[in-house]
C-alpha angles and dihedrals in degrees: 000000000000093000091056093041093243100118121124126151090244094053090045090054091048093052090049090052093048090048092050092045093051093043089052095048093049100049115131129181120236111251113278098017097118096043091046094050091047090052092048091053092055087060089061095242123155111238128201138182115218112189142164089220120100115262096252093053091046092050092048090053096044088049092047090055093040095239101122094107093049094075135060095206142011118208111193133180095256090053095059101025090232143082130224136303084046104098094227091095093053094042091049091055093047092051095046093049094040096233138122128242092245087056091053145076127210117206114195146152101220124071092201100040101035114014102043098047092042092052091047089056092049100256124145108243139210116190112215097211091174089070102044109107095173122095112282108285095161123150110178094216093060097076137034098222139016120223115205090179131016089246091064085075093079093056089050095050091052090056094057109110096223095046123097117163 
């Protein structure tokens, strides 16, 4: 818009609104997400969403794909005043759920923003490689388990020593 000398604050806001509306209307879950989350809930696990999105956008997306009831807590950027890889998101979730890092698993699609900070805090980690759209930045030592599909999460959880469904 600036290159073509079309930029105004109002036009920019309109473009952002169109982008958000289209993004929301075209959201699709990865295969197996709903079934996997339902199964995890039967295990009695506490589930959190930790996102760099603002709370209102995250809530809109979760509502659109009908997953609001799958999670115990949502931690968004505007709640902590930071974005990942800052550890504030992870620490906020731990405190709210009353659990310790060593009792927890972080599933994320970014080595730098999810896996590295989670490992530094002592979490177990599962790298969701199917959702990483950035160029390969993988370092095998940065995560405990690689998920090729979301459903792979169930197999990993069953391998954890302290977990017995």
